[in-house]
KOLTORBA-472293 format. One record per residue (C-alpha): residue in three letters; x, y, z; chain. Coordinates in Angstrom, 1 decimal. Layout:
REM KOLTORBA-472293
ATOM   code       c1       c2       c3   unit
ATOM    ALA        X        Y        Z      A
...
This chain:
REM KOLTORBA-472293
ATOM   code       c1       c2       c3   unit
ATOM    GLU      3.3    -42.5     26.2      A
ATOM    GLU      5.0    -44.0     23.2      A
ATOM    ALA      7.8    -43.2     20.8      A
ATOM    ASP      9.7    -44.5     17.8      A
ATOM    ALA     12.0    -43.1     15.1      A
ATOM    GLU      9.3    -41.0     13.6      A
ATOM    THR      6.6    -40.5     16.3      A
ATOM    ALA      6.4    -39.2     19.9      A
ATOM    VAL      3.1    -39.3     21.8      A
ATOM    PHE      2.4    -37.6     25.1      A
ATOM    SER     -0.8    -37.8     27.1      A
ATOM    VAL     -2.3    -36.7     30.3      A
ATOM    VAL     -5.7    -37.4     32.0      A
ATOM    LEU     -7.4    -34.6     33.9      A
ATOM    LYS     -9.7    -35.4     36.8      A
ATOM    ASP    -12.3    -33.6     38.8      A
ATOM    PRO    -12.0    -33.0     42.6      A
ATOM    GLN    -13.6    -36.4     43.2      A
ATOM    ASP    -10.9    -38.0     41.2      A
ATOM    HIS    -13.2    -38.9     38.4      A
ATOM    PRO    -11.5    -38.7     34.9      A
ATOM    LEU    -12.8    -35.8     32.8      A
ATOM    VAL    -10.7    -35.5     29.7      A
ATOM    ARG     -7.7    -37.1     28.2      A
ATOM    VAL     -5.3    -34.8     26.2      A
ATOM    VAL     -3.0    -36.5     23.7      A
ATOM    LYS     -0.3    -34.6     21.9      A
ATOM    THR      1.5    -36.3     19.0      A
ATOM    TYR      4.6    -35.3     17.1      A
ATOM    ARG      5.2    -37.1     13.8      A
ATOM    LEU      7.9    -36.6     11.2      A
ATOM    ASP      6.6    -36.7      7.6      A
ATOM    GLN      8.2    -38.9      5.0      A
ATOM    GLN     10.7    -36.8      3.2      A
ATOM    PRO     10.2    -36.9     -0.6      A
ATOM    ILE     13.2    -37.7     -2.7      A
ATOM    THR     12.5    -34.9     -5.2      A
ATOM    GLU     11.9    -32.2     -2.6      A
ATOM    LYS     13.8    -31.0      0.4      A
ATOM    THR     11.1    -30.6      3.1      A
ATOM    PHE     11.4    -30.0      6.9      A
ATOM    ASP      7.8    -30.9      7.9      A
ATOM    LEU      6.6    -32.0     11.4      A
ATOM    ASN      3.0    -32.9     12.1      A
ATOM    LEU      1.6    -31.8     15.5      A
ATOM    SER     -1.8    -32.9     16.7      A
ATOM    LEU     -3.6    -32.0     19.9      A
ATOM    ARG     -6.5    -34.4     20.7      A
ATOM    VAL     -9.0    -34.0     23.5      A
ATOM    GLU    -11.2    -37.0     24.5      A
ATOM    ASN    -14.3    -36.6     26.7      A
ATOM    LEU    -14.0    -39.3     29.5      A
ATOM    GLY    -16.8    -37.8     31.7      A
ATOM    ASP    -20.5    -38.5     31.8      A
ATOM    GLU    -21.7    -35.2     30.2      A
ATOM    SER    -20.8    -33.0     27.2      A
ATOM    LEU    -17.9    -30.5     27.5      A
ATOM    MET    -17.1    -27.1     26.0      A
ATOM    VAL    -13.4    -26.6     25.7      A
ATOM    LYS    -10.9    -24.1     24.2      A
ATOM    LEU     -7.5    -25.4     23.2      A
ATOM    VAL     -4.4    -23.2     23.5      A
ATOM    GLN     -1.4    -24.4     21.5      A
ATOM    GLN      1.9    -22.7     22.2      A
ATOM    GLY      4.5    -22.2     19.6      A
ATOM    PRO      8.2    -22.9     19.8      A
ATOM    ILE     10.6    -21.4     22.3      A
ATOM    GLY     14.4    -21.4     22.6      A
ATOM    PHE     15.3    -19.4     19.5      A
ATOM    ARG     18.7    -17.9     19.9      A
ATOM    GLN     19.8    -14.4     18.7      A
ATOM    GLU     21.9    -14.9     15.6      A
ATOM    GLU     22.5    -11.3     14.6      A
ATOM    ALA     25.6     -9.7     16.3      A
ATOM    ARG     24.4     -6.2     15.8      A
ATOM    GLY     21.0     -6.5     17.5      A
ATOM    GLU     17.8     -8.4     18.1      A
ATOM    ASP     16.8    -10.5     15.1      A
ATOM    ARG     14.0    -12.7     16.5      A
ATOM    ARG     10.6    -12.0     15.3      A
ATOM    ILE      7.0    -13.4     15.2      A
ATOM    VAL      5.7    -13.4     11.7      A
ATOM    SER      2.1    -13.9     10.8      A
ATOM    ALA      0.3    -14.5      7.6      A
ATOM    MET     -3.5    -13.9      7.0      A
ATOM    TRP     -5.7    -15.0      4.1      A
ATOM    GLN     -7.8    -12.0      3.1      A
ATOM    GLN    -11.2    -12.3      1.3      A
ATOM    GLY    -10.6    -11.4     -2.3      A
ATOM    GLY     -6.8    -11.5     -1.9      A
ATOM    THR     -4.3    -13.3     -4.1      A
ATOM    GLY     -2.1    -14.6     -1.3      A
ATOM    PRO     -1.3    -14.4      2.4      A
ATOM    VAL     -0.7    -10.9      3.9      A
ATOM    MET      2.3    -10.7      6.1      A
ATOM    GLY      2.8     -9.1      9.5      A
ATOM    SER      5.9     -8.9     11.6      A
ATOM    HIS      6.8     -8.0     15.2      A
ATOM    ASN     10.2     -8.1     16.7      A
ATOM    ARG     11.0     -9.2     20.2      A
ATOM    GLY     11.4     -5.7     21.6      A
ATOM    GLU      7.9     -4.8     20.4      A
ATOM    VAL      6.4     -7.9     22.0      A
ATOM    VAL      8.2     -7.4     25.3      A
ATOM    LYS      7.1     -3.7     25.4      A
ATOM    LYS      3.4     -4.5     24.8      A
ATOM    GLY      3.3     -7.8     26.8      A
ATOM    LYS      1.3     -9.5     24.0      A
ATOM    ILE      0.2     -8.7     20.5      A
ATOM    ILE     -2.9    -10.0     18.8      A
ATOM    LEU     -1.7    -11.3     15.4      A
ATOM    GLY     -5.1    -12.0     13.9      A
ATOM    GLN     -8.2    -14.1     14.1      A
ATOM    ASP    -10.6    -16.1     12.0      A
ATOM    SER    -13.4    -13.7     10.9      A
ATOM    GLU    -15.6    -12.9      8.0      A
ATOM    GLU    -12.8    -11.0      6.3      A
ATOM    GLN     -9.8    -13.2      7.0      A
ATOM    ARG     -8.4    -16.5      8.2      A
ATOM    ILE     -5.1    -17.2      9.9      A
ATOM    ALA     -2.8    -18.8      7.3      A
ATOM    TRP      0.2    -19.5      9.6      A
ATOM    VAL      2.3    -18.0     12.4      A
ATOM    ALA      6.1    -18.4     12.7      A
ATOM    GLN      8.9    -17.6     15.0      A
ATOM    THR     12.1    -16.8     13.2      A
ATOM    ASN     15.6    -15.4     13.7      A
ATOM    GLN     18.2    -14.5     11.1      A
ATOM    TYR     18.5    -18.0      9.5      A
ATOM    PHE     16.0    -20.4     11.0      A
ATOM    THR     12.3    -20.6     11.5      A
ATOM    CYS      9.4    -22.7     12.9      A
ATOM    ILE      6.2    -22.1     11.0      A
ATOM    MET      2.9    -23.5     12.3      A
ATOM    THR      0.1    -23.9      9.8      A
ATOM    PRO     -3.4    -25.2     10.6      A
ATOM    ALA     -3.6    -28.4      8.7      A
ATOM    GLY     -5.8    -28.4      5.6      A
ATOM    ARG     -6.1    -24.6      5.5      A
ATOM    THR     -5.7    -23.3      1.9      A
ATOM    GLY     -7.5    -20.0      1.8      A
ATOM    PRO    -10.0    -17.6      3.2      A
ATOM    ALA    -13.0    -19.8      2.5      A
ATOM    ASP    -11.9    -22.5      5.0      A
ATOM    PRO    -14.1    -22.8      8.1      A
ATOM    PRO    -13.1    -20.7     11.1      A
ATOM    ARG    -11.4    -22.5     13.9      A
ATOM    PHE     -9.4    -19.9     15.9      A
ATOM    THR    -10.6    -17.0     17.9      A
ATOM    ARG     -7.1    -15.4     17.7      A
ATOM    ALA     -3.4    -15.9     17.6      A
ATOM    GLU     -1.1    -13.9     19.9      A
ATOM    ALA      2.6    -13.1     20.1      A
ATOM    ILE      3.8    -13.4     23.7      A
ATOM    HIS      7.0    -13.6     25.8      A
ATOM    LEU      7.3    -15.8     28.9      A
ATOM    THR      9.7    -13.8     31.1      A
ATOM    ASP     10.7    -10.2     31.6      A
ATOM    LEU     13.8     -9.0     29.7      A
ATOM    PRO     16.2     -6.9     31.9      A
ATOM    ASP     18.3     -4.2     30.4      A
ATOM    ARG     21.6     -5.5     28.8      A
ATOM    ALA     23.6     -3.4     31.3      A
ATOM    THR     21.8     -5.1     34.2      A
ATOM    GLU     24.1     -7.3     36.4      A
ATOM    GLY     23.5    -10.9     35.7      A
ATOM    TYR     22.0    -10.2     32.3      A
ATOM    HIS     21.7    -13.2     29.9      A
ATOM    GLU     19.9    -13.7     26.7      A
ATOM    ARG     16.3    -14.8     27.1      A
ATOM    GLN     14.9    -17.3     24.7      A
ATOM    ASP     11.2    -17.1     25.6      A
ATOM    LEU      9.6    -15.4     22.6      A
ATOM    THR      6.7    -17.5     21.3      A
ATOM    PHE      3.1    -17.3     20.1      A
ATOM    VAL     -0.1    -19.2     20.9      A
ATOM    TYR     -3.1    -20.4     18.8      A
ATOM    ILE     -6.4    -20.2     20.7      A
ATOM    THR     -9.3    -22.2     19.2      A
ATOM    GLU    -13.0    -21.4     19.3      A
ATOM    SER    -15.1    -23.2     21.9      A
ATOM    LEU    -15.3    -26.9     20.9      A
ATOM    ALA    -18.4    -29.0     21.9      A
ATOM    ILE    -17.3    -32.6     22.8      A
ATOM    PRO    -20.1    -35.1     23.5      A
ATOM    VAL    -19.6    -37.9     25.9      A
ATOM    GLY    -17.2    -40.5     24.6      A
ATOM    GLN    -16.2    -38.3     21.6      A
ATOM    ALA    -13.0    -36.4     20.8      A
ATOM    GLU    -11.9    -33.2     19.0      A
ATOM    GLU     -8.6    -32.8     17.4      A
ATOM    VAL     -6.5    -29.8     16.1      A
ATOM    VAL     -3.7    -30.5     13.7      A
ATOM    PHE     -0.8    -28.3     12.6      A
ATOM    LYS      1.7    -28.7      9.8      A
ATOM    CYS      5.0    -27.3     11.1      A
ATOM    PHE      8.0    -26.3      9.1      A
ATOM    VAL     11.1    -26.6     11.3      A
ATOM    GLY     14.4    -25.7      9.6      A
ATOM    PRO     16.5    -23.1      7.7      A
ATOM    LYS     15.1    -20.1      5.9      A
ATOM    SER     16.1    -21.3      2.4      A
ATOM    LYS     14.8    -19.4     -0.6      A
ATOM    LYS     15.5    -22.4     -2.8      A
ATOM    VAL     13.4    -24.7     -0.6      A
ATOM    PHE     10.5    -22.1     -0.3      A
ATOM    ASP     10.5    -21.6     -4.1      A
ATOM    THR     10.8    -25.3     -5.2      A
ATOM    VAL      8.3    -26.9     -2.8      A
ATOM    GLU      4.8    -26.2     -4.2      A
ATOM    ALA      3.0    -26.3     -0.8      A
ATOM    TYR      5.5    -23.8      0.7      A
ATOM    ARG      5.2    -21.5     -2.3      A
ATOM    GLN      1.4    -21.5     -2.2      A
ATOM    LEU      1.4    -20.7      1.5      A
ATOM    GLY      3.9    -17.9      1.1      A
ATOM    TYR      6.6    -19.2      3.4      A
ATOM    TYR      9.1    -17.0      1.7      A
ATOM    GLY      7.6    -14.2      3.8      A
ATOM    VAL      9.7    -15.2      6.8      A
ATOM    ILE     12.7    -14.1      4.6      A
ATOM    SER     11.2    -11.0      2.9      A
ATOM    VAL     10.1     -9.4      6.2      A
ATOM    TYR     13.8     -8.8      7.0      A
ATOM    PHE     14.3     -6.7      3.8      A
ATOM    TYR     14.7     -3.0      4.2      A
ATOM    PHE     12.6     -0.2      2.8      A
ATOM    CYS     15.5      0.8      0.4      A
ATOM    ALA     15.9     -2.9     -0.7      A
ATOM    PRO     12.6     -3.9     -2.4      A
ATOM    ASN     11.7     -7.6     -2.4      A
ATOM    ALA     12.6     -7.8     -6.1      A
ATOM    VAL     16.1     -6.3     -5.7      A
ATOM    ALA     17.0     -8.4     -2.7      A
ATOM    THR     15.7    -11.6     -4.3      A
ATOM    PHE     17.6    -10.8     -7.5      A
ATOM    MET     20.8    -10.3     -5.6      A
ATOM    MET     20.4    -13.6     -3.8      A
ATOM    THR     19.8    -15.3     -7.2      A
ATOM    LEU     22.9    -13.8     -8.7      A
ATOM    LEU     25.1    -14.7     -5.7      A
ATOM    ASN     23.9    -18.3     -6.0      A
ATOM    LEU     24.5    -18.3     -9.7      A
ATOM    PHE     28.1    -17.0     -9.4      A
ATOM    HIS     28.7    -19.4     -6.5      A
ATOM    SER     27.9    -22.3     -8.8      A
ATOM    ILE     31.1    -21.4    -10.8      A
ATOM    PRO     34.3    -23.1     -9.5      A
ATOM    PRO     35.8    -22.7     -6.9      A
ATOM    HIS     32.3    -22.3     -5.4      A
ATOM    ASN     33.3    -19.4     -3.1      A
ATOM    TYR     30.8    -16.8     -2.1      A
ATOM    GLY     33.6    -14.2     -1.6      A
ATOM    ILE     34.6    -14.6     -5.3      A
ATOM    ALA     30.9    -14.6     -6.2      A
ATOM    ILE     30.6    -11.1     -4.5      A
ATOM    ILE     33.6     -9.8     -6.5      A
ATOM    LEU     32.1    -11.2     -9.7      A
ATOM    LEU     28.9     -9.4     -8.8      A
ATOM    VAL     30.9     -6.1     -8.4      A
ATOM    LEU     32.3     -6.6    -11.9      A
ATOM    LEU     28.9     -7.2    -13.4      A
ATOM    VAL     27.4     -4.1    -11.7      A
ATOM    ARG     30.4     -1.9    -12.7      A
ATOM    LEU     30.0     -3.1    -16.3      A
ATOM    LEU     26.3     -2.3    -16.3      A
ATOM    LEU     26.9      1.1    -14.8      A
ATOM    HIS     29.9      2.0    -16.9      A
ATOM    PRO     28.0      4.0    -19.6      A
ATOM    VAL     26.4      6.2    -16.8      A
ATOM    THR     29.8      6.5    -15.0      A
ATOM    LYS     31.6      7.5    -18.1      A
ATOM    LYS     29.0     10.1    -19.1      A
ATOM    SER     29.1     11.6    -15.7      A
ATOM    GLN     32.9     11.9    -15.7      A
ATOM    VAL     32.9     13.5    -19.2      A
ATOM    ASN     30.1     15.9    -18.3      A
ATOM    MET     32.0     16.9    -15.1      A
ATOM    MET     35.3     17.6    -17.0      A
ATOM    ARG     33.5     19.5    -19.8      A
ATOM    MET     31.6     21.6    -17.2      A
ATOM    GLN     34.9     22.4    -15.4      A
ATOM    LYS     36.3     23.8    -18.7      A
ATOM    GLN     33.2     25.8    -19.4      A
ATOM    MET     33.2     27.2    -15.8      A
ATOM    SER     36.9     28.2    -16.2      A
ATOM    VAL     36.0     30.3    -19.3      A
ATOM    LEU     33.0     31.9    -17.6      A
ATOM    GLN     34.8     32.7    -14.4      A
ATOM    PRO     35.6     36.4    -15.4      A
ATOM    LYS     31.9     37.0    -16.1      A
ATOM    VAL     30.9     35.3    -12.9      A
ATOM    ASN     33.3     37.5    -10.9      A
ATOM    ALA     32.0     40.6    -12.6      A
ATOM    VAL     28.4     39.7    -11.7      A
ATOM    ARG     29.5     39.0     -8.1      A
ATOM    GLU     31.1     42.4     -7.8      A
ATOM    LYS     28.2     44.2     -9.5      A
ATOM    TYR     25.5     42.7     -7.3      A
ATOM    ALA     27.5     42.2     -4.1      A
ATOM    SER     24.7     43.8     -1.9      A
ATOM    ASP     21.8     42.0     -3.6      A
ATOM    ARG     22.1     38.2     -3.5      A
ATOM    GLN     18.8     37.6     -5.3      A
ATOM    ALA     19.8     39.8     -8.2      A
ATOM    MET     23.3     38.2     -8.2      A
ATOM    ASN     21.8     34.7     -8.4      A
ATOM    GLN     19.5     35.7    -11.3      A
ATOM    ALA     22.3     37.3    -13.2      A
ATOM    MET     24.6     34.3    -12.7      A
ATOM    MET     21.8     32.0    -14.0      A
ATOM    GLN     21.5     34.2    -17.0      A
ATOM    VAL     25.3     33.9    -17.6      A
ATOM    TYR     25.0     30.2    -17.4      A
ATOM    ARG     22.0     30.1    -19.6      A
ATOM    ASP     23.6     32.2    -22.3      A
ATOM    ALA     26.6     29.9    -22.3      A
ATOM    GLY     24.4     26.8    -22.3      A
ATOM    VAL     25.8     25.6    -18.9      A
ATOM    ASN     23.6     23.8    -16.3      A
ATOM    PRO     25.3     24.0    -12.9      A
ATOM    ALA     22.9     21.3    -11.6      A
ATOM    GLY     24.6     18.9    -14.0      A
ATOM    GLN     27.3     18.3    -11.5      A
ATOM    MET     24.8     16.2     -9.6      A
ATOM    LEU     25.2     13.6    -12.4      A
ATOM    THR     28.5     12.5    -10.8      A
ATOM    CYS     26.6     11.1     -7.8      A
ATOM    LEU     24.3      9.1    -10.0      A
ATOM    PRO     26.4      5.9    -10.2      A
ATOM    MET     26.7      5.8     -6.4      A
ATOM    MET     23.0      6.5     -5.9      A
ATOM    LEU     22.1      3.7     -8.3      A
ATOM    GLN     24.2      1.3     -6.2      A
ATOM    ILE     22.5      2.1     -2.9      A
ATOM    PRO     19.6     -0.3     -3.6      A
ATOM    ILE     22.2     -2.9     -4.6      A
ATOM    TRP     24.0     -2.5     -1.3      A
ATOM    ALA     20.8     -2.7      0.6      A
ATOM    GLY     19.7     -5.8     -1.4      A
ATOM    LEU     23.1     -7.5     -0.7      A
ATOM    TRP     22.8     -6.7      3.0      A
ATOM    ALA     19.3     -8.2      3.0      A
ATOM    GLY     20.6    -11.2      1.2      A
ATOM    LEU     23.6    -11.7      3.6      A
ATOM    ASN     21.2    -11.4      6.5      A
ATOM    SER     18.8    -14.0      5.0      A
ATOM    LEU     20.7    -16.5      2.8      A
ATOM    ILE     21.2    -19.6      4.9      A
ATOM    ASP     23.7    -20.9      2.3      A
ATOM    MET     26.1    -18.1      3.2      A
ATOM    ARG     26.0    -18.7      6.9      A
ATOM    HIS     29.6    -19.5      8.0      A
ATOM    ALA     30.7    -19.3      4.4      A
ATOM    PRO     34.4    -18.2      4.3      A
ATOM    PHE     36.3    -16.1      1.8      A
ATOM    ASP     39.9    -17.2      2.5      A
ATOM    GLY     39.4    -19.3      5.7      A
ATOM    TYR     42.1    -17.4      7.6      A
ATOM    TRP     41.1    -13.8      7.8      A
ATOM    ILE     37.4    -13.7      6.6      A
ATOM    LYS     35.9    -16.9      8.0      A
ATOM    ASP     32.3    -15.9      7.8      A
ATOM    LEU     30.9    -13.5      5.1      A
ATOM    THR     27.7    -12.9      7.1      A
ATOM    ALA     29.6    -11.7     10.1      A
ATOM    PRO     32.3     -9.1     10.8      A
ATOM    ASP     35.8    -10.2      9.8      A
ATOM    ALA     36.9    -10.1     13.5      A
ATOM    LEU     40.7    -10.1     13.0      A
ATOM    ILE     41.3     -9.7     16.8      A
ATOM    ARG     38.6    -10.6     19.3      A
ATOM    PHE     38.4     -9.1     22.8      A
ATOM    ALA     35.9     -8.5     25.6      A
ATOM    GLU     32.6     -7.0     24.5      A
ATOM    PHE     31.9     -3.3     25.2      A
ATOM    GLU     29.5     -0.7     24.1      A
ATOM    ILE     30.0      2.8     22.6      A
ATOM    PRO     27.4      5.4     23.7      A
ATOM    PHE     24.9      6.2     21.0      A
ATOM    LEU     26.9      4.3     18.3      A
ATOM    SER     26.2      0.8     19.8      A
ATOM    GLY     22.5      1.5     19.6      A
ATOM    MET     22.9      1.4     15.8      A
ATOM    ILE     25.7     -1.2     15.2      A
ATOM    GLY     25.5     -3.3     18.4      A
ATOM    PRO     28.3     -4.0     20.9      A
ATOM    VAL     31.9     -4.0     19.8      A
ATOM    LYS     33.5     -7.4     20.2      A
ATOM    SER     36.5     -7.4     17.9      A
ATOM    PHE     38.9     -5.4     15.8      A
ATOM    ASN     37.5     -5.5     12.3      A
ATOM    LEU     40.0     -4.6      9.6      A
ATOM    LEU     37.7     -4.8      6.6      A
ATOM    PRO     35.6     -1.7      7.3      A
ATOM    ILE     38.8      0.3      7.9      A
ATOM    LEU     40.1     -0.8      4.5      A
ATOM    LEU     36.7      0.2      3.0      A
ATOM    GLY     37.1      3.7      4.4      A
ATOM    VAL     40.6      4.0      2.9      A
ATOM    SER     39.3      2.9     -0.5      A
ATOM    GLN     36.6      5.6     -0.3      A
ATOM    VAL     39.3      8.3      0.5      A
ATOM    LEU     41.4      7.1     -2.4      A
ATOM    GLN     38.4      7.1     -4.7      A
ATOM    ALA     37.6     10.7     -3.7      A
ATOM    ARG     41.1     11.7     -4.5      A
ATOM    PHE     40.8     10.3     -8.0      A
ATOM    MET     37.6     12.1     -8.8      A
ATOM    PRO     38.0     14.8    -11.5      A
ATOM    ARG     39.1     18.2    -10.2      A
ATOM    GLY     39.3     21.5    -11.9      A
ATOM    ASN     40.3     25.1    -11.1      A
ATOM    PRO     38.9     25.9     -7.6      A
ATOM    GLN     38.0     29.4     -8.9      A
ATOM    ALA     35.7     27.7    -11.5      A
ATOM    ALA     33.6     25.9     -8.9      A
ATOM    ALA     29.9     26.4     -9.3      A
ATOM    GLY     29.0     29.6     -7.5      A
ATOM    GLY     32.6     30.8     -7.8      A
ATOM    ASN     33.4     30.2     -4.2      A
ATOM    PRO     36.9     28.6     -4.0      A
ATOM    ASP     36.1     27.1     -0.6      A
ATOM    GLN     33.4     24.8     -2.0      A
ATOM    LEU     35.9     22.2     -3.3      A
ATOM    GLU     37.6     22.2      0.1      A
ATOM    GLN     34.2     21.7      1.7      A
ATOM    GLN     33.4     18.9     -0.7      A
ATOM    ARG     36.7     17.2      0.2      A
ATOM    LYS     36.0     17.5      3.9      A
ATOM    MET     32.5     16.1      3.3      A
ATOM    MET     34.0     13.1      1.5      A
ATOM    ILE     36.4     12.4      4.3      A
ATOM    PHE     33.6     12.7      6.8      A
ATOM    MET     31.5     10.2      4.8      A
ATOM    SER     34.4      7.8      4.7      A
ATOM    ILE     34.7      8.0      8.5      A
ATOM    PHE     30.9      7.6      8.8      A
ATOM    PHE     30.9      4.5      6.7      A
ATOM    VAL     33.7      3.0      8.8      A
ATOM    LEU     31.6      3.5     11.9      A
ATOM    ILE     28.2      2.6     10.6      A
ATOM    LEU     29.5     -0.5      8.8      A
ATOM    TYR     31.9     -1.6     11.5      A
ATOM    ASN     29.8     -4.6     12.6      A
ATOM    ALA     28.3     -5.1      9.2      A
ATOM    PRO     28.6     -8.5      7.4      A
ATOM    SER     32.1     -8.8      5.9      A
ATOM    GLY     30.5     -9.8      2.6      A
ATOM    LEU     28.9     -6.3      2.3      A
ATOM    ASN     32.1     -4.5      3.3      A
ATOM    LEU     34.0     -6.7      0.7      A
ATOM    TYR     31.5     -5.7     -2.0      A
ATOM    ILE     31.7     -1.9     -1.3      A
ATOM    MET     35.5     -2.0     -0.9      A
ATOM    ALA     35.9     -4.0     -4.2      A
ATOM    SER     33.5     -1.7     -5.9      A
ATOM    ASN     35.6      1.3     -4.7      A
ATOM    PHE     38.9     -0.1     -6.0      A
ATOM    PHE     37.3     -1.1     -9.3      A
ATOM    GLY     35.8      2.4     -9.4      A
ATOM    ILE     39.3      3.9     -9.0      A
ATOM    LEU     40.6      1.9    -11.9      A
ATOM    GLU     37.6      2.9    -14.0      A
ATOM    GLN     38.0      6.6    -13.2      A
ATOM    TRP     41.7      6.4    -14.1      A
ATOM    ARG     40.9      4.8    -17.4      A
ATOM    ILE     38.2      7.3    -18.2      A
ATOM    ARG     40.5     10.3    -17.4      A
ATOM    GLU     43.3      8.8    -19.5      A
ATOM    HIS     40.9      8.3    -22.4      A
ATOM    LEU     39.8     12.0    -22.1      A
ATOM    LYS     43.4     13.2    -22.0      A
ATOM    GLN     44.1     11.3    -25.1      A
ATOM    GLU     41.1     12.8    -26.8      A
ATOM    ASP     42.2     16.3    -25.8      A
ATOM    GLU     45.7     15.7    -27.1      A
ATOM    ARG     44.3     14.5    -30.4      A
ATOM    GLU     42.1     17.5    -30.7      A
ATOM    ARG     45.1     19.9    -30.0      A
ATOM    PHE     47.2     18.0    -32.5      A
ATOM    ARG     44.6     18.4    -35.2      A
ATOM    ALA     44.2     22.1    -34.5      A
ATOM    LYS     48.0     22.6    -34.6      A
ATOM    VAL     48.2     20.7    -37.9      A
ATOM    VAL     45.5     22.9    -39.5      A
ATOM    GLN     47.1     26.0    -38.1      A
ATOM    ASP     50.6     25.2    -39.3      A
ATOM    GLN     49.6     23.8    -42.7      A
ATOM    ALA     51.2     25.9    -45.5      A
ATOM    PRO     48.8     27.1    -48.2      A
ATOM    SER     49.0     24.9    -51.3      A
ATOM    GLU     50.4     26.3    -54.6      A
ATOM    LYS     47.8     27.6    -56.9      A
ATOM    GLY     47.3     25.8    -60.2      A
ATOM    TYR     47.0     27.4    -63.7      A
ATOM    LEU     43.2     27.3    -63.9      A
ATOM    ARG     42.8     28.7    -60.4      A
ATOM    ARG     45.1     31.6    -61.3      A
ATOM    LYS     43.2     32.3    -64.5      A
ATOM    TRP     39.9     32.2    -62.7      A
ATOM    GLU     41.1     34.7    -60.0      A
ATOM    GLU     42.4     37.0    -62.8      A
ATOM    PHE     39.0     36.8    -64.5      A
ATOM    GLN     37.3     37.6    -61.2      A
ATOM    LYS     39.5     40.7    -60.8      A
ATOM    HIS     38.8     41.9    -64.3      A
ATOM    ALA     35.1     41.4    -63.9      A
ATOM    GLU     35.1     43.3    -60.6      A
ATOM    ALA     37.1     46.2    -62.2      A
ATOM    ALA     34.7     46.3    -65.2      A
ATOM    GLN     31.7     46.4    -62.9      A
ATOM    ARG     33.3     49.3    -60.9      A
ATOM    VAL     33.9     51.2    -64.2      A
ATOM    GLN     30.4     50.6    -65.4      A
ATOM    SER     28.9     51.7    -62.0      A
ATOM    ARG     31.0     54.9    -62.1      A
ATOM    ARG     29.8     55.8    -65.7      A
ATOM    ILE     26.2     55.3    -64.7      A
ATOM    GLN     26.6     57.5    -61.7      A
ATOM    GLU     28.2     60.2    -63.9      A
ATOM    LYS     25.3     60.2    -66.3      A
ATOM    ARG     22.8     60.6    -63.4      A
ATOM    ASP     24.8     63.5    -62.1      A
ATOM    LYS     24.7     65.3    -65.5      A
ATOM    LYS     21.0     64.9    -65.8      A
ATOM    LYS     20.5     66.5    -62.4      A
ATOM    ASN     22.6     69.5    -63.4      A
């Protein structure tokens, strides 16, 4: 109907079978004025219905959400419908999320409704980095008047299997708002208005714009976080990455390496303690091995008695075999950090297409893709990592770094392994190699930024282990040197006073012996 630089208006007149006008529907899109102090991405959408007939009308309006969102994530479907509900007595909107596969399988999903207990706060469609959030205008909490019977997540076409001939990506995921019945008198109109955020999923924007923060728009980011990456951890990782990125040369790859150094420094006391405990335990187990072998031979036919006897041996020596698990603690502490970094890489719009060197790693949020080729799938594995589209060198280097780190771990006498079975160390070695291969496969299509973090952490870990072991060797050499000095030290020459004191002690002891002998002789005479 009309349009200018900031507004677009569309209208249609609906008529009855006799060609008499009944209603006029006007849809208006208007861009908001962008504040200088805030970076907003707001679009106003209004749907107005005018009664042109000669009697009152009862109408329900159905407003569809956006369509056309592309899949950004290479490993799998990343498009979702996210909903937020104001709950009576709650402190903020409660989030819900449904991925495309769930919506396609069920046909449609009811996201929520205006009821006595809740109000629809907003509904959004989102992919890895972008979103469109539709919020009923003027809605600020659960006390607002009800306006919608429900909101639904839907898809507009069927999604054939990826292996189907002629398959192509469907971009039809969307949602709808359905209003309550609206009574429109003759000559009157009713209007439904939405405030729409259309833009990138930026944590900085969602945190700095007051209206976005109150409505909880950050939920379109946090719903992508994993169970092992709590919101606080992922948010903290994103904050640290942005902080390190602010340091010249403003490179996110260097920021990731600086993050590795920070984490390694924080975990160094735990890592050092675990290494020291491991080497001390290996020495203790070497000393106890003869007793352990004797217990094994004595109770060869009774495993329960053997285990009890071995635990008694360890208890008497003050050794706790379970203490070997402490060596895994530094890696276990880093798992939430890895998950938080993965969540950040999958959500931080600032890192999208951010390179490390510009030649090899051109996008830290995607695989390094050294050599690209035609896409193919690996049975079972592609269900977890997605189709293989390129030769990725970084996850292979990651696996190599893990094998090297395993080789640098402290090793003792195989006969001194916990339980006394010399095959346990070989089994542990094979397990480490298997885990390295597993990491290469499971992280093959992972963001190169995550692989860069783990690989850098492994190499820094190798240097840290080498330094700790060298320090322990120096301590052992100093202890041996002190013991040798004490052992080889010649007795010092006795002075005059010391010689006289020793002579006095000898005379006193001799006199005491003589006195004791005389007393004993007198007692013997009395008895006779």
